[in-house]
N, C-alpha and C positions, 0 to 999 in steps of 0.2 A: 448117480446121486446116492442111491441106497448104499453102495459099497463104501463111499467116503464117510457117510454118517456112521455106518457100522464100524469101520476101522477107527475113527476118532472116538466113538463111544467105547469100544473095546479097550483102547489105551487108557481112557479116563477111568474105567472100572478097575483095571489092574493097579494103577497108581493109588487110587483111593483105598483099595483093599490092603495094599502094603502099609499105607499110613494108618488105617484103622487098626490093623493088627499091632503095629508099633505102639499106638496109643493105648490099646488094651493091655499090653505088657507093662507099659509105664503105670497105668492105673492100678494094676494088680500089685506092683512092687513098691509103689510110693504112697506115703500117707497124706491125708489132709487136702490142702489146696491144690496139689498137683493132680489129684483125682478129679476135682471139679473142673480144672482147666482142660484136662484130657476129654472129659465128657462134653464140655462146651465145644471144643474144636471138632470132635467127632460128629456132633449134631450139626454143626455148620457144614461140614463136608457132606453129610447125608442130604441136607437141604439143597446144596449146590448140585449134587448128583441127580436128585429128583427133578430139579428145574431144568437141567440139561436134557434129561430123558424126555420130559414133556415138550421142550422146545424142539428136539429132534423129531419126535412123532408129529408135532404140529406142522413143521416145515414139510415133511413128507406128505402129509394129508393135503396141505395147501397145493403142493406141486401136482399131486394126482388130480385134485379137483380142477385145477387150472387147465390141464390138458384134456380132461374129460369135457369140460365146458366148451372149449374151443372146438 
């Protein structure tokens, strides 16, 4: 279970890193509303990443507790 979570989490980090770098380049080269849109999208990506991290850690903790309790 740990390997699957780690693999999926690693893939998610790589794609969000690529998207965040692209948004950073767009924000630096474009004026006005494009910068605001890039910042909003980057913030949403970060919130999604944080919620996935917490969900993965919680599921691993629940799995371990379940087997310890049995």
